[in-house]
PADREN-718962 format. One record per residue: x, y, z of N, C-alpha, C in turn; residue number from 1. Coordinates in pm, 1 decimal, padded with zeros to 6 digits. Layout:
# residues N
vose n.xx=X | n.yy=Y | n.zz=Z | ca.xx=X | ca.yy=Y | ca.zz=Z | c.xx=X | c.yy=Y | c.zz=Z | num=NUM $
...
END
This chain:
# residues 120
vose n.xx=-00088.0 | n.yy=00305.8 | n.zz=00360.1 | ca.xx=-00198.6 | ca.yy=00372.8 | ca.zz=00294.6 | c.xx=-00297.6 | c.yy=00419.8 | c.zz=00401.3 | num=1 $
vose n.xx=-00333.0 | n.yy=00547.2 | n.zz=00398.8 | ca.xx=-00420.3 | ca.yy=00600.0 | ca.zz=00504.4 | c.xx=-00570.2 | c.yy=00583.9 | c.zz=00476.5 | num=2 $
vose n.xx=-00612.0 | n.yy=00465.3 | n.zz=00434.6 | ca.xx=-00754.6 | ca.yy=00435.7 | ca.zz=00420.2 | c.xx=-00778.1 | c.yy=00291.8 | c.zz=00463.1 | num=3 $
vose n.xx=-00893.7 | n.yy=00269.1 | n.zz=00521.8 | ca.xx=-00930.9 | ca.yy=00133.6 | ca.zz=00562.9 | c.xx=-01082.5 | c.yy=00126.5 | c.zz=00572.2 | num=4 $
vose n.xx=-01134.2 | n.yy=00004.7 | n.zz=00566.6 | ca.xx=-01277.8 | ca.yy=-00014.2 | ca.zz=00586.6 | c.xx=-01302.5 | c.yy=-00149.6 | c.zz=00649.5 | num=5 $
vose n.xx=-01417.2 | n.yy=-00160.1 | n.zz=00715.4 | ca.xx=-01464.7 | ca.yy=-00288.3 | ca.zz=00767.8 | c.xx=-01609.3 | c.yy=-00304.8 | c.zz=00723.8 | num=6 $
vose n.xx=-01648.0 | n.yy=-00428.9 | n.zz=00704.8 | ca.xx=-01785.4 | ca.yy=-00461.4 | ca.zz=00668.3 | c.xx=-01843.6 | c.yy=-00547.3 | c.zz=00779.8 | num=7 $
vose n.xx=-01948.8 | n.yy=-00496.6 | n.zz=00843.5 | ca.xx=-02019.0 | ca.yy=-00569.1 | ca.zz=00948.3 | c.xx=-02152.6 | c.yy=-00614.2 | c.zz=00890.1 | num=8 $
vose n.xx=-02157.6 | n.yy=-00739.0 | n.zz=00845.2 | ca.xx=-02277.6 | ca.yy=-00787.7 | ca.zz=00777.8 | c.xx=-02396.0 | c.yy=-00801.2 | c.zz=00874.2 | num=9 $
vose n.xx=-02370.3 | n.yy=-00826.4 | n.zz=01002.3 | ca.xx=-02479.5 | ca.yy=-00836.9 | ca.zz=01099.8 | c.xx=-02550.3 | c.yy=-00703.3 | c.zz=01117.1 | num=10 $
vose n.xx=-02472.3 | n.yy=-00595.2 | n.zz=01127.4 | ca.xx=-02531.5 | ca.yy=-00461.5 | ca.zz=01143.0 | c.xx=-02563.5 | c.yy=-00396.9 | c.zz=01008.7 | num=11 $
vose n.xx=-02523.1 | n.yy=-00461.4 | n.zz=00900.4 | ca.xx=-02539.7 | ca.yy=-00404.9 | ca.zz=00765.2 | c.xx=-02476.5 | c.yy=-00266.3 | c.zz=00760.2 | num=12 $
vose n.xx=-02349.0 | n.yy=-00262.8 | n.zz=00803.0 | ca.xx=-02276.8 | ca.yy=-00136.7 | ca.zz=00815.8 | c.xx=-02135.3 | c.yy=-00149.6 | c.zz=00762.5 | num=13 $
vose n.xx=-02098.4 | n.yy=-00053.2 | n.zz=00681.6 | ca.xx=-01960.9 | ca.yy=-00040.4 | ca.zz=00634.3 | c.xx=-01902.1 | c.yy=00081.1 | c.zz=00703.3 | num=14 $
vose n.xx=-01788.9 | n.yy=00063.0 | n.zz=00767.9 | ca.xx=-01719.6 | ca.yy=00173.9 | ca.zz=00832.4 | c.xx=-01590.4 | c.yy=00198.3 | c.zz=00756.6 | num=15 $
vose n.xx=-01578.1 | n.yy=00318.0 | n.zz=00701.0 | ca.xx=-01456.9 | ca.yy=00356.7 | ca.zz=00629.1 | c.xx=-01384.8 | c.yy=00461.5 | c.zz=00711.7 | num=16 $
vose n.xx=-01252.6 | n.yy=00456.9 | n.zz=00706.4 | ca.xx=-01172.0 | ca.yy=00556.0 | ca.zz=00777.7 | c.xx=-01062.9 | c.yy=00604.5 | c.zz=00684.1 | num=17 $
vose n.xx=-01048.7 | n.yy=00735.5 | n.zz=00679.0 | ca.xx=-00945.0 | ca.yy=00798.4 | ca.zz=00596.8 | c.xx=-00869.3 | c.yy=00893.8 | c.zz=00687.8 | num=18 $
vose n.xx=-00737.0 | n.yy=00887.8 | n.zz=00684.2 | ca.xx=-00658.0 | ca.yy=00971.0 | ca.zz=00774.3 | c.xx=-00528.8 | c.yy=01015.6 | c.zz=00706.2 | num=19 $
vose n.xx=-00461.0 | n.yy=01109.1 | n.zz=00769.2 | ca.xx=-00333.7 | ca.yy=01159.9 | ca.zz=00716.9 | c.xx=-00354.9 | c.yy=01255.0 | c.zz=00600.2 | num=20 $
vose n.xx=-00252.8 | n.yy=01262.8 | n.zz=00516.0 | ca.xx=-00257.7 | ca.yy=01346.8 | ca.zz=00395.8 | c.xx=-00315.5 | c.yy=01262.7 | c.zz=00282.7 | num=21 $
vose n.xx=-00443.7 | n.yy=01276.0 | n.zz=00260.9 | ca.xx=-00514.6 | ca.yy=01188.9 | ca.zz=00166.5 | c.xx=-00500.0 | c.yy=01241.5 | c.zz=00023.2 | num=22 $
vose n.xx=-00474.3 | n.yy=01147.1 | n.zz=-00068.7 | ca.xx=-00456.8 | ca.yy=01181.8 | ca.zz=-00209.6 | c.xx=-00570.6 | c.yy=01123.9 | c.zz=-00292.7 | num=23 $
vose n.xx=-00581.7 | n.yy=01171.9 | n.zz=-00414.6 | ca.xx=-00684.6 | ca.yy=01120.6 | ca.zz=-00506.6 | c.xx=-00664.9 | c.yy=00972.1 | c.zz=-00532.4 | num=24 $
vose n.xx=-00540.5 | n.yy=00930.2 | n.zz=-00547.2 | ca.xx=-00512.4 | ca.yy=00788.2 | ca.zz=-00572.6 | c.xx=-00560.8 | c.yy=00700.9 | c.zz=-00456.8 | num=25 $
vose n.xx=-00543.7 | n.yy=00747.4 | n.zz=-00333.5 | ca.xx=-00586.1 | ca.yy=00669.3 | ca.zz=-00217.4 | c.xx=-00738.6 | c.yy=00661.0 | c.zz=-00209.1 | num=26 $
vose n.xx=-00806.2 | n.yy=00769.3 | n.zz=-00239.5 | ca.xx=-00952.8 | ca.yy=00766.3 | ca.zz=-00240.7 | c.xx=-01001.4 | c.yy=00669.2 | c.zz=-00348.4 | num=27 $
vose n.xx=-00943.6 | n.yy=00679.7 | n.zz=-00466.2 | ca.xx=-00982.1 | ca.yy=00589.3 | ca.zz=-00576.2 | c.xx=-00955.2 | c.yy=00443.7 | c.zz=-00537.3 | num=28 $
vose n.xx=-00839.8 | n.yy=00416.9 | n.zz=-00476.3 | ca.xx=-00805.1 | ca.yy=00280.6 | ca.zz=-00435.5 | c.xx=-00903.3 | c.yy=00227.8 | c.zz=-00330.8 | num=29 $
vose n.xx=-00937.6 | n.yy=00310.0 | n.zz=-00232.6 | ca.xx=-01035.0 | ca.yy=00269.3 | ca.zz=-00129.7 | c.xx=-01166.8 | c.yy=00229.3 | c.zz=-00194.7 | num=30 $
vose n.xx=-01217.2 | n.yy=00314.4 | n.zz=-00283.4 | ca.xx=-01346.1 | ca.yy=00286.6 | ca.zz=-00347.8 | c.xx=-01340.3 | c.yy=00160.8 | c.zz=-00433.3 | num=31 $
vose n.xx=-01231.2 | n.yy=00141.2 | n.zz=-00505.1 | ca.xx=-01215.8 | ca.yy=00021.7 | ca.zz=-00588.4 | c.xx=-01211.9 | c.yy=-00104.4 | c.zz=-00503.0 | num=32 $
vose n.xx=-01133.5 | n.yy=-00101.4 | n.zz=-00395.3 | ca.xx=-01126.0 | ca.yy=-00217.6 | ca.zz=-00305.8 | c.xx=-01262.2 | c.yy=-00248.8 | c.zz=-00245.6 | num=33 $
vose n.xx=-01333.5 | n.yy=-00144.3 | n.zz=-00200.7 | ca.xx=-01463.7 | ca.yy=-00165.9 | ca.zz=-00136.8 | c.xx=-01565.9 | c.yy=-00221.7 | c.zz=-00235.2 | num=34 $
vose n.xx=-01579.6 | n.yy=-00159.8 | n.zz=-00349.4 | ca.xx=-01682.3 | ca.yy=-00204.5 | ca.zz=-00445.2 | c.xx=-01654.0 | c.yy=-00345.0 | c.zz=-00496.8 | num=35 $
vose n.xx=-01528.4 | n.yy=-00388.4 | n.zz=-00497.1 | ca.xx=-01492.1 | ca.yy=-00521.8 | ca.zz=-00545.3 | c.xx=-01480.6 | c.yy=-00625.3 | c.zz=-00433.6 | num=36 $
vose n.xx=-01499.6 | n.yy=-00584.0 | n.zz=-00309.3 | ca.xx=-01492.3 | ca.yy=-00676.3 | ca.zz=-00196.8 | c.xx=-01612.2 | c.yy=-00771.1 | c.zz=-00204.1 | num=37 $
vose n.xx=-01589.7 | n.yy=-00902.5 | n.zz=-00193.9 | ca.xx=-01700.9 | ca.yy=-00997.5 | ca.zz=-00201.1 | c.xx=-01803.9 | c.yy=-00978.8 | c.zz=-00089.9 | num=38 $
vose n.xx=-01767.2 | n.yy=-00914.3 | n.zz=00019.9 | ca.xx=-01859.9 | ca.yy=-00890.6 | ca.zz=00129.1 | c.xx=-01940.4 | c.yy=-00762.3 | c.zz=00115.1 | num=39 $
vose n.xx=-01909.6 | n.yy=-00683.7 | n.zz=00011.2 | ca.xx=-01979.4 | ca.yy=-00556.6 | ca.zz=-00007.9 | c.xx=-02122.2 | c.yy=-00580.5 | c.zz=-00055.0 | num=40 $
vose n.xx=-02216.1 | n.yy=-00515.5 | n.zz=00012.5 | ca.xx=-02357.3 | ca.yy=-00519.0 | ca.zz=-00024.7 | c.xx=-02399.0 | c.yy=-00373.7 | c.zz=-00046.9 | num=41 $
vose n.xx=-02446.7 | n.yy=-00338.7 | n.zz=-00167.7 | ca.xx=-02474.3 | ca.yy=-00198.6 | ca.zz=-00201.5 | c.xx=-02575.7 | c.yy=-00126.2 | c.zz=-00114.3 | num=42 $
vose n.xx=-02659.7 | n.yy=-00200.2 | n.zz=-00039.7 | ca.xx=-02757.4 | ca.yy=-00130.3 | ca.zz=00043.3 | c.xx=-02720.6 | c.yy=-00131.5 | c.zz=00191.8 | num=43 $
vose n.xx=-02594.6 | n.yy=-00156.8 | n.zz=00223.3 | ca.xx=-02546.2 | ca.yy=-00142.1 | ca.zz=00360.4 | c.xx=-02524.4 | c.yy=00005.8 | c.zz=00389.4 | num=44 $
vose n.xx=-02556.1 | n.yy=00046.1 | n.zz=00511.6 | ca.xx=-02526.7 | ca.yy=00183.2 | ca.zz=00553.6 | c.xx=-02374.8 | c.yy=00201.6 | c.zz=00559.1 | num=45 $
vose n.xx=-02332.3 | n.yy=00326.9 | n.zz=00553.0 | ca.xx=-02188.5 | ca.yy=00353.7 | ca.zz=00559.7 | c.xx=-02161.8 | c.yy=00469.1 | c.zz=00655.4 | num=46 $
vose n.xx=-02059.5 | n.yy=00450.0 | n.zz=00738.9 | ca.xx=-02007.2 | ca.yy=00554.1 | ca.zz=00825.5 | c.xx=-01865.4 | c.yy=00582.7 | c.zz=00778.4 | num=47 $
vose n.xx=-01839.3 | n.yy=00706.6 | n.zz=00739.6 | ca.xx=-01707.5 | ca.yy=00744.5 | ca.zz=00689.1 | c.xx=-01644.5 | c.yy=00841.5 | c.zz=00788.5 | num=48 $
vose n.xx=-01536.2 | n.yy=00798.5 | n.zz=00851.4 | ca.xx=-01465.4 | ca.yy=00879.8 | ca.zz=00950.2 | c.xx=-01351.3 | c.yy=00954.1 | c.zz=00881.5 | num=49 $
vose n.xx=-01368.8 | n.yy=01084.7 | n.zz=00867.5 | ca.xx=-01269.1 | ca.yy=01170.0 | ca.zz=00802.9 | c.xx=-01195.2 | c.yy=01255.5 | c.zz=00905.1 | num=50 $
vose n.xx=-01214.3 | n.yy=01228.8 | n.zz=01033.3 | ca.xx=-01160.5 | ca.yy=01316.0 | ca.zz=01137.3 | c.xx=-01008.6 | c.yy=01311.3 | c.zz=01148.1 | num=51 $
vose n.xx=-00946.7 | n.yy=01209.2 | n.zz=01092.8 | ca.xx=-00801.4 | ca.yy=01197.6 | ca.zz=01101.2 | c.xx=-00727.4 | c.yy=01258.1 | c.zz=00983.5 | num=52 $
vose n.xx=-00798.6 | n.yy=01320.6 | n.zz=00891.2 | ca.xx=-00732.4 | ca.yy=01380.5 | ca.zz=00774.8 | c.xx=-00655.3 | c.yy=01504.0 | c.zz=00819.3 | num=53 $
vose n.xx=-00526.8 | n.yy=01506.6 | n.zz=00783.7 | ca.xx=-00440.9 | ca.yy=01619.6 | ca.zz=00819.7 | c.xx=-00414.1 | c.yy=01712.2 | c.zz=00702.0 | num=54 $
vose n.xx=-00432.8 | n.yy=01659.7 | n.zz=00581.1 | ca.xx=-00410.4 | ca.yy=01740.2 | ca.zz=00460.6 | c.xx=-00495.1 | c.yy=01683.1 | c.zz=00347.4 | num=55 $
vose n.xx=-00561.5 | n.yy=01772.7 | n.zz=00273.6 | ca.xx=-00645.8 | ca.yy=01730.6 | ca.zz=00162.7 | c.xx=-00569.8 | c.yy=01754.5 | c.zz=00032.9 | num=56 $
vose n.xx=-00538.1 | n.yy=01645.8 | n.zz=-00035.7 | ca.xx=-00471.9 | ca.yy=01652.9 | ca.zz=-00166.1 | c.xx=-00566.2 | c.yy=01601.3 | c.zz=-00274.3 | num=57 $
vose n.xx=-00693.0 | n.yy=01634.1 | n.zz=-00257.2 | ca.xx=-00798.0 | ca.yy=01591.0 | ca.zz=-00348.8 | c.xx=-00860.8 | c.yy=01716.5 | c.zz=-00408.1 | num=58 $
vose n.xx=-00867.3 | n.yy=01722.1 | n.zz=-00540.1 | ca.xx=-00923.3 | ca.yy=01838.5 | ca.zz=-00606.9 | c.xx=-01071.9 | c.yy=01826.0 | c.zz=-00634.0 | num=59 $
vose n.xx=-01131.3 | n.yy=01936.8 | n.zz=-00675.6 | ca.xx=-01275.6 | ca.yy=01937.0 | ca.zz=-00702.3 | c.xx=-01311.5 | c.yy=01846.2 | c.zz=-00820.3 | num=60 $
vose n.xx=-01220.4 | n.yy=01830.2 | n.zz=-00916.1 | ca.xx=-01246.9 | ca.yy=01739.8 | ca.zz=-01027.7 | c.xx=-01266.0 | c.yy=01596.8 | c.zz=-00980.1 | num=61 $
vose n.xx=-01183.5 | n.yy=01554.6 | n.zz=-00886.4 | ca.xx=-01194.1 | ca.yy=01419.5 | ca.zz=-00830.0 | c.xx=-01323.3 | c.yy=01405.7 | c.zz=-00749.1 | num=62 $
vose n.xx=-01358.0 | n.yy=01508.5 | n.zz=-00674.0 | ca.xx=-01481.9 | ca.yy=01504.5 | ca.zz=-00596.2 | c.xx=-01601.2 | c.yy=01490.6 | c.zz=-00690.5 | num=63 $
vose n.xx=-01600.7 | n.yy=01567.7 | n.zz=-00798.1 | ca.xx=-01710.4 | ca.yy=01560.6 | ca.zz=-00895.2 | c.xx=-01720.5 | c.yy=01422.2 | c.zz=-00959.2 | num=64 $
vose n.xx=-01609.0 | n.yy=01369.9 | n.zz=-01007.4 | ca.xx=-01613.7 | ca.yy=01240.7 | ca.zz=-01076.3 | c.xx=-01649.2 | c.yy=01127.4 | c.zz=-00980.5 | num=65 $
vose n.xx=-01598.0 | n.yy=01133.0 | n.zz=-00859.8 | ca.xx=-01629.0 | ca.yy=01028.9 | ca.zz=-00761.0 | c.xx=-01775.2 | c.yy=01034.6 | c.zz=-00719.4 | num=66 $
vose n.xx=-01829.5 | n.yy=01154.7 | n.zz=-00708.0 | ca.xx=-01969.5 | ca.yy=01167.2 | ca.zz=-00667.6 | c.xx=-02064.5 | c.yy=01112.6 | c.zz=-00773.5 | num=67 $
vose n.xx=-02019.4 | n.yy=01109.4 | n.zz=-00897.6 | ca.xx=-02102.7 | ca.yy=01056.3 | ca.zz=-01005.8 | c.xx=-02084.5 | c.yy=00906.1 | c.zz=-01025.9 | num=68 $
vose n.xx=-01982.9 | n.yy=00849.1 | n.zz=-00962.2 | ca.xx=-01951.9 | ca.yy=00706.6 | ca.zz=-00975.6 | c.xx=-01997.3 | c.yy=00634.5 | c.zz=-00848.8 | num=69 $
vose n.xx=-02127.7 | n.yy=00626.2 | n.zz=-00829.8 | ca.xx=-02183.0 | ca.yy=00568.3 | ca.zz=-00707.0 | c.xx=-02202.3 | c.yy=00417.8 | c.zz=-00721.4 | num=70 $
vose n.xx=-02165.0 | n.yy=00345.5 | n.zz=-00615.4 | ca.xx=-02185.8 | ca.yy=00200.9 | ca.zz=-00614.8 | c.xx=-02269.3 | c.yy=00157.7 | c.zz=-00495.0 | num=71 $
vose n.xx=-02315.2 | n.yy=00253.8 | n.zz=-00414.3 | ca.xx=-02412.8 | ca.yy=00225.3 | ca.zz=-00310.8 | c.xx=-02551.9 | c.yy=00240.6 | c.zz=-00371.6 | num=72 $
vose n.xx=-02645.7 | n.yy=00160.4 | n.zz=-00324.4 | ca.xx=-02782.6 | ca.yy=00165.7 | ca.zz=-00376.1 | c.xx=-02845.9 | c.yy=00300.2 | c.zz=-00340.4 | num=73 $
vose n.xx=-02922.4 | n.yy=00358.3 | n.zz=-00432.9 | ca.xx=-02993.9 | ca.yy=00482.7 | ca.zz=-00402.4 | c.xx=-03080.7 | c.yy=00465.4 | c.zz=-00277.2 | num=74 $
vose n.xx=-03084.5 | n.yy=00568.5 | n.zz=-00193.8 | ca.xx=-03164.4 | ca.yy=00565.9 | ca.zz=-00072.9 | c.xx=-03093.8 | c.yy=00509.8 | c.zz=00049.4 | num=75 $
vose n.xx=-02975.7 | n.yy=00453.1 | n.zz=00031.0 | ca.xx=-02899.2 | ca.yy=00397.0 | ca.zz=00141.8 | c.xx=-02835.4 | c.yy=00509.9 | c.zz=00222.2 | num=76 $
vose n.xx=-02854.3 | n.yy=00507.3 | n.zz=00352.8 | ca.xx=-02797.8 | ca.yy=00613.2 | ca.zz=00437.4 | c.xx=-02646.4 | c.yy=00599.6 | c.zz=00451.2 | num=77 $
vose n.xx=-02579.6 | n.yy=00713.7 | n.zz=00431.9 | ca.xx=-02434.2 | ca.yy=00720.5 | ca.zz=00448.0 | c.xx=-02401.7 | c.yy=00847.7 | c.zz=00525.0 | num=78 $
vose n.xx=-02318.5 | n.yy=00835.4 | n.zz=00628.5 | ca.xx=-02282.6 | ca.yy=00949.1 | ca.zz=00712.7 | c.xx=-02131.9 | c.yy=00970.9 | c.zz=00705.9 | num=79 $
vose n.xx=-02092.8 | n.yy=01094.6 | n.zz=00681.5 | ca.xx=-01952.3 | ca.yy=01133.8 | ca.zz=00680.0 | c.xx=-01928.8 | c.yy=01221.4 | c.zz=00803.2 | num=80 $
vose n.xx=-01817.3 | n.yy=01199.0 | n.zz=00871.7 | ca.xx=-01784.2 | ca.yy=01277.6 | ca.zz=00989.9 | c.xx=-01652.8 | c.yy=01349.4 | c.zz=00963.9 | num=81 $
vose n.xx=-01656.5 | n.yy=01482.7 | n.zz=00973.8 | ca.xx=-01539.2 | ca.yy=01566.3 | ca.zz=00947.0 | c.xx=-01518.4 | c.yy=01662.6 | c.zz=01062.7 | num=82 $
vose n.xx=-01391.8 | n.yy=01687.0 | n.zz=01097.1 | ca.xx=-01364.4 | ca.yy=01775.5 | ca.zz=01210.2 | c.xx=-01313.2 | c.yy=01913.3 | c.zz=01167.9 | num=83 $
vose n.xx=-01262.5 | n.yy=01926.7 | n.zz=01046.4 | ca.xx=-01212.0 | ca.yy=02057.1 | ca.zz=01002.1 | c.xx=-01304.7 | c.yy=02115.9 | c.zz=00896.4 | num=84 $
vose n.xx=-01298.9 | n.yy=02247.8 | n.zz=00882.0 | ca.xx=-01383.4 | ca.yy=02315.7 | ca.zz=00784.2 | c.xx=-01354.6 | c.yy=02268.8 | c.zz=00642.2 | num=85 $
vose n.xx=-01226.3 | n.yy=02252.0 | n.zz=00608.1 | ca.xx=-01189.3 | ca.yy=02211.5 | ca.zz=00471.8 | c.xx=-01244.4 | c.yy=02073.7 | c.zz=00438.1 | num=86 $
vose n.xx=-01229.9 | n.yy=01979.9 | n.zz=00527.7 | ca.xx=-01278.7 | ca.yy=01843.2 | ca.zz=00504.3 | c.xx=-01431.3 | c.yy=01841.0 | c.zz=00505.1 | num=87 $
vose n.xx=-01492.4 | n.yy=01915.7 | n.zz=00595.7 | ca.xx=-01638.5 | ca.yy=01924.4 | ca.zz=00599.7 | c.xx=-01691.2 | c.yy=01977.9 | c.zz=00466.7 | num=88 $
vose n.xx=-01629.5 | n.yy=02083.3 | n.zz=00415.8 | ca.xx=-01671.3 | ca.yy=02142.0 | ca.zz=00288.1 | c.xx=-01654.9 | c.yy=02045.3 | c.zz=00172.5 | num=89 $
vose n.xx=-01544.5 | n.yy=01972.6 | n.zz=00170.9 | ca.xx=-01519.7 | ca.yy=01873.4 | ca.zz=00066.7 | c.xx=-01627.4 | c.yy=01764.7 | c.zz=00070.4 | num=90 $
vose n.xx=-01658.7 | n.yy=01717.6 | n.zz=00191.4 | ca.xx=-01759.5 | ca.yy=01612.1 | ca.zz=00206.9 | c.xx=-01898.1 | c.yy=01662.8 | c.zz=00166.2 | num=91 $
vose n.xx=-01930.7 | n.yy=01786.4 | n.zz=00201.0 | ca.xx=-02061.0 | ca.yy=01843.6 | ca.zz=00162.1 | c.xx=-02071.7 | c.yy=01856.5 | c.zz=00010.2 | num=92 $
vose n.xx=-01962.5 | n.yy=01897.2 | n.zz=-00053.9 | ca.xx=-01963.2 | ca.yy=01908.8 | ca.zz=-00199.6 | c.xx=-01991.7 | c.yy=01771.6 | c.zz=-00262.0 | num=93 $
vose n.xx=-01925.4 | n.yy=01669.6 | n.zz=-00211.6 | ca.xx=-01946.9 | ca.yy=01533.2 | ca.zz=-00259.4 | c.xx=-02093.1 | c.yy=01492.1 | c.zz=-00238.5 | num=94 $
vose n.xx=-02144.7 | n.yy=01516.2 | n.zz=-00117.9 | ca.xx=-02280.9 | ca.yy=01475.3 | ca.zz=-00084.2 | c.xx=-02383.9 | c.yy=01544.9 | c.zz=-00173.1 | num=95 $
vose n.xx=-02367.7 | n.yy=01674.2 | n.zz=-00194.1 | ca.xx=-02463.4 | ca.yy=01748.5 | ca.zz=-00276.6 | c.xx=-02466.4 | c.yy=01697.5 | c.zz=-00419.9 | num=96 $
vose n.xx=-02351.1 | n.yy=01668.5 | n.zz=-00474.9 | ca.xx=-02345.7 | ca.yy=01617.6 | ca.zz=-00612.2 | c.xx=-02404.6 | c.yy=01476.7 | c.zz=-00621.7 | num=97 $
vose n.xx=-02379.1 | n.yy=01395.2 | n.zz=-00521.0 | ca.xx=-02427.5 | ca.yy=01256.9 | ca.zz=-00521.6 | c.xx=-02578.3 | c.yy=01248.4 | c.zz=-00500.4 | num=98 $
vose n.xx=-02636.3 | n.yy=01348.5 | n.zz=-00435.4 | ca.xx=-02780.5 | ca.yy=01347.2 | ca.zz=-00411.6 | c.xx=-02860.2 | c.yy=01338.4 | c.zz=-00541.4 | num=99 $
vose n.xx=-02806.3 | n.yy=01394.6 | n.zz=-00649.1 | ca.xx=-02873.2 | ca.yy=01389.2 | ca.zz=-00778.4 | c.xx=-02887.6 | c.yy=01247.3 | c.zz=-00832.0 | num=100 $
vose n.xx=-02810.3 | n.yy=01154.8 | n.zz=-00776.8 | ca.xx=-02817.9 | ca.yy=01014.3 | ca.zz=-00817.9 | c.xx=-02894.7 | c.yy=00930.0 | c.zz=-00715.8 | num=101 $
vose n.xx=-02966.2 | n.yy=00997.9 | n.zz=-00625.8 | ca.xx=-03045.9 | ca.yy=00926.6 | ca.zz=-00527.1 | c.xx=-02970.6 | c.yy=00887.7 | c.zz=-00401.3 | num=102 $
vose n.xx=-02848.3 | n.yy=00935.9 | n.zz=-00385.9 | ca.xx=-02770.3 | ca.yy=00903.9 | ca.zz=-00267.0 | c.xx=-02821.6 | c.yy=00986.4 | c.zz=-00149.0 | num=103 $
vose n.xx=-02819.2 | n.yy=00926.2 | n.zz=-00030.6 | ca.xx=-02862.1 | ca.yy=00992.5 | ca.zz=00092.1 | c.xx=-02740.1 | c.yy=01003.0 | c.zz=00182.9 | num=104 $
vose n.xx=-02674.2 | n.yy=01116.9 | n.zz=00176.9 | ca.xx=-02548.9 | ca.yy=01137.4 | ca.zz=00249.6 | c.xx=-02563.2 | c.yy=01262.7 | c.zz=00335.7 | num=105 $
vose n.xx=-02532.8 | n.yy=01247.2 | n.zz=00463.4 | ca.xx=-02529.2 | ca.yy=01361.0 | ca.zz=00555.3 | c.xx=-02386.7 | c.yy=01374.4 | c.zz=00607.3 | num=106 $
vose n.xx=-02346.2 | n.yy=01498.5 | n.zz=00630.5 | ca.xx=-02212.2 | ca.yy=01525.7 | ca.zz=00682.1 | c.xx=-02227.3 | c.yy=01582.1 | c.zz=00822.9 | num=107 $
vose n.xx=-02150.5 | n.yy=01528.2 | n.zz=00915.0 | ca.xx=-02157.8 | ca.yy=01564.6 | ca.zz=01055.6 | c.xx=-02020.9 | c.yy=01607.0 | c.zz=01106.6 | num=108 $
vose n.xx=-02022.6 | n.yy=01679.1 | n.zz=01217.2 | ca.xx=-01898.5 | ca.yy=01711.3 | ca.zz=01287.9 | c.xx=-01884.0 | c.yy=01625.2 | c.zz=01412.8 | num=109 $
vose n.xx=-01990.7 | n.yy=01556.1 | n.zz=01449.1 | ca.xx=-01993.9 | ca.yy=01477.5 | ca.zz=01571.6 | c.xx=-02022.5 | c.yy=01330.6 | c.zz=01538.0 | num=110 $
vose n.xx=-01934.5 | n.yy=01241.7 | n.zz=01580.2 | ca.xx=-01949.4 | ca.yy=01098.9 | ca.zz=01551.1 | c.xx=-02078.0 | c.yy=01043.1 | c.zz=01610.4 | num=111 $
vose n.xx=-02111.1 | n.yy=01083.4 | n.zz=01731.9 | ca.xx=-02232.6 | ca.yy=01033.2 | ca.zz=01796.4 | c.xx=-02357.6 | c.yy=01069.1 | c.zz=01719.3 | num=112 $
vose n.xx=-02365.4 | n.yy=01189.8 | n.zz=01668.3 | ca.xx=-02482.3 | ca.yy=01231.4 | ca.zz=01590.3 | c.xx=-02490.9 | c.yy=01153.0 | c.zz=01459.6 | num=113 $
vose n.xx=-02375.3 | n.yy=01124.3 | n.zz=01399.6 | ca.xx=-02373.4 | ca.yy=01045.9 | ca.zz=01275.8 | c.xx=-02421.8 | c.yy=00903.4 | c.zz=01303.6 | num=114 $
vose n.xx=-02376.2 | n.yy=00845.9 | n.zz=01412.4 | ca.xx=-02418.4 | ca.yy=00711.0 | ca.zz=01448.2 | c.xx=-02567.2 | c.yy=00707.1 | c.zz=01478.7 | num=115 $
vose n.xx=-02616.9 | n.yy=00808.4 | n.zz=01547.7 | ca.xx=-02759.7 | ca.yy=00815.6 | ca.zz=01578.8 | c.xx=-02842.0 | c.yy=00822.9 | c.zz=01450.5 | num=116 $
vose n.xx=-02799.0 | n.yy=00906.2 | n.zz=01355.6 | ca.xx=-02869.8 | ca.yy=00921.5 | ca.zz=01228.3 | c.xx=-02871.6 | c.yy=00789.2 | c.zz=01150.2 | num=117 $
vose n.xx=-02761.8 | n.yy=00713.2 | n.zz=01161.5 | ca.xx=-02754.4 | ca.yy=00584.1 | ca.zz=01093.1 | c.xx=-02830.5 | c.yy=00473.5 | c.zz=01168.0 | num=118 $
vose n.xx=-02866.3 | n.yy=00499.8 | n.zz=01292.2 | ca.xx=-02937.6 | ca.yy=00399.4 | ca.zz=01370.5 | c.xx=-02847.7 | c.yy=00292.9 | c.zz=01428.9 | num=119 $
vose n.xx=-02724.5 | n.yy=00330.0 | n.zz=01460.7 | ca.xx=-02630.6 | ca.yy=00232.2 | ca.zz=01519.7 | c.xx=-02589.6 | c.yy=00274.1 | c.zz=01660.2 | num=120 $
END
């Protein structure tokens, strides 16, 4: 499965990584595993590394529904890093829709800038 995450409770940081040809089922599975993880804290910052995605098999319907199903606390900083235009656009669409629920998500092309914005 091309998704993984780590929870660093000392830094209050969740790092998610998605790579390969990502499908809707894999995104849903990642989110379900994370939200149900006993170590998950809703106000931890999140860094999402999307730079390894080689193919997007996720439709706009999934992006819309996922953006409305937020389990991070409103106001919590989350940074997505994308290297291709298609993935960047997908992440921006997600971020814009989630902002209506109080989510604070920025999309970057550079990992260092994302880390700086998160304060790590």
